[in-house]
C-alpha positions in Angstrom: -298.0 -20.9 143.6 -295.7 -19.7 146.4 -297.3 -19.8 150.3 -295.5 -17.3 152.7 -294.5 -20.1 155.9 -293.1 -18.4 159.0 -291.1 -20.8 161.2 -291.2 -20.4 164.6 -287.6 -20.3 164.6 -284.5 -18.4 166.0 -281.7 -19.6 165.7 -278.8 -19.3 168.4 -274.8 -17.7 166.8 -273.4 -20.8 166.0 -276.7 -22.2 164.0 -277.3 -19.6 162.3 -273.8 -19.6 160.5 -274.5 -23.4 159.4 -278.4 -21.6 157.7 -275.9 -19.0 156.3 -273.1 -20.3 155.0 -272.5 -21.6 151.4 -270.6 -24.5 151.8 -271.8 -27.5 150.3 -270.1 -29.7 152.5 -269.9 -28.9 156.4 -268.9 -30.3 159.7 -271.0 -28.4 162.3 -269.9 -29.8 165.4 -270.7 -28.8 169.6 -271.3 -30.1 173.1 -274.1 -32.0 173.7 -277.4 -29.9 174.2 -276.3 -27.4 171.8 -278.9 -27.0 169.3 -277.1 -29.7 166.8 -279.9 -31.9 166.2 -282.7 -28.9 165.3 -279.9 -27.1 163.3 -280.3 -29.7 161.0 -284.0 -30.4 161.2 -284.2 -26.6 160.2 -281.6 -26.8 157.9 -283.1 -29.6 155.7 -286.9 -28.0 156.4 -286.0 -24.6 155.2 -284.1 -26.1 152.2 -287.1 -28.0 151.4 -289.7 -25.0 151.7 -287.8 -22.9 149.4 -287.2 -25.6 146.5 -290.3 -27.6 145.5 -288.9 -31.3 145.1 -286.4 -30.9 147.3 -285.3 -34.4 149.0 -283.8 -34.2 152.0 -282.8 -37.6 154.3 -281.7 -37.0 158.2 -279.9 -39.7 159.4 -279.6 -41.1 163.2 -277.4 -44.3 164.0 -280.4 -46.3 165.6 -284.4 -45.5 165.1 -284.8 -45.4 169.0 -282.7 -42.0 168.5 -284.3 -40.9 165.4 -287.2 -41.0 167.0 -286.5 -39.2 170.2 -284.1 -36.6 169.0 -285.8 -36.1 165.4 -289.6 -37.6 164.9 -290.8 -36.2 168.3 -289.1 -33.0 168.1 -290.8 -32.5 164.4 -294.2 -33.4 165.9 -294.0 -31.0 168.5 -292.4 -28.3 166.9 -294.3 -28.5 163.8 -297.8 -29.5 164.2 -299.8 -30.9 160.9 -303.1 -28.0 161.4 -299.7 -25.7 160.3 -300.0 -26.6 157.1 -296.2 -27.4 156.2 -297.4 -31.3 155.3 -298.3 -34.0 156.8 -296.0 -36.4 158.8 -296.9 -40.1 157.4 -295.6 -42.6 160.2 -294.9 -46.1 158.3 -292.3 -44.4 155.5 -290.8 -41.8 158.4 -291.1 -39.0 156.3 -292.5 -35.7 156.2 -294.2 -34.8 152.7 -294.5 -31.3 152.1 -297.7 -29.2 150.9 -295.1 -27.9 148.1 -293.5 -31.8 146.6 -290.5 -31.5 148.8 -289.9 -34.7 151.1 -288.0 -34.8 154.6 -287.0 -38.4 155.0 -286.0 -39.7 158.8 -283.6 -42.1 158.5 -281.0 -44.7 160.5 -278.1 -47.1 159.6 -277.7 -49.2 162.3 -275.8 -52.0 161.0 -273.1 -50.8 157.7 -275.2 -53.1 155.7 -278.6 -51.1 156.5 -277.2 -48.2 154.8 -277.2 -50.1 150.7 -280.8 -49.5 150.9 -280.5 -46.0 149.4 -278.7 -47.2 146.5 -280.7 -45.6 144.4 -281.9 -42.5 146.5 -281.1 -39.3 145.1 -280.7 -36.5 148.1 -280.5 -33.1 147.3 -279.9 -32.3 150.9 -278.4 -34.8 153.5 -277.6 -34.7 157.0 -275.6 -37.4 159.7 -276.2 -36.2 163.0 -273.6 -37.4 165.5 -272.0 -38.2 162.8 -269.1 -39.7 164.8 -271.4 -43.0 165.4 -271.2 -43.4 162.1 -268.5 -45.7 160.0 -266.5 -43.7 157.4 -268.0 -46.7 154.7 -271.9 -45.4 156.0 -270.2 -42.1 155.2 -268.7 -42.6 152.0 -271.8 -43.8 151.0 -274.1 -41.7 151.9 -271.9 -38.9 150.4 -271.9 -40.8 147.0 -276.3 -40.4 146.8 -276.1 -36.6 147.3 -276.4 -35.2 143.7 -279.2 -33.7 142.1 -279.7 -36.0 139.2 -281.5 -33.6 136.8 -284.1 -32.0 139.8 -282.7 -28.6 139.7 -283.5 -26.3 142.8 -285.4 -23.0 142.6 -283.9 -20.9 144.7 -280.4 -22.6 146.0 -278.3 -23.5 142.8 -274.6 -23.8 143.9 -275.7 -24.5 147.5 -277.4 -27.9 146.7 -276.9 -30.3 146.6 -275.3 -30.1 150.6 -274.1 -33.0 152.9 -273.6 -31.6 156.6 -272.7 -34.0 159.6 -273.1 -32.7 162.7 -270.6 -33.7 165.8 -269.5 -34.4 169.1 -265.9 -32.2 169.2 
């Protein structure tokens, strides 16, 4: 059953360009404080809301950065009473009402990435990609796939891989 959900988000011009692009691999650069983290979070959330069953993974290098830059902000921007879904503290996931899930992940050491070996990441975003090693980025790119899942709205755009970084 389709639901109409209106997000309280007005993207800046560069953020809007990210959201509108049909490219499947994107490098989104900008200065500190330019809204890259918010744009990544909203890009993932939008794909999840439009495509039931979407599995989106958002990465930062450390758990502390992930918590401060994404989890705290998500809870402020989208409290549970809005009806988007429920945030699971233990799994660090936003489980949406339509079966989609936004996973909040970190890879502090290179070996941390290998826990995602079996993952199927329909949308994958790396915030502050310059802090990740080429091995981690390359490994996550191999997990960015659809498998047998078919997106409802965004065929040809998903799977999507977005790197955000300072210039």
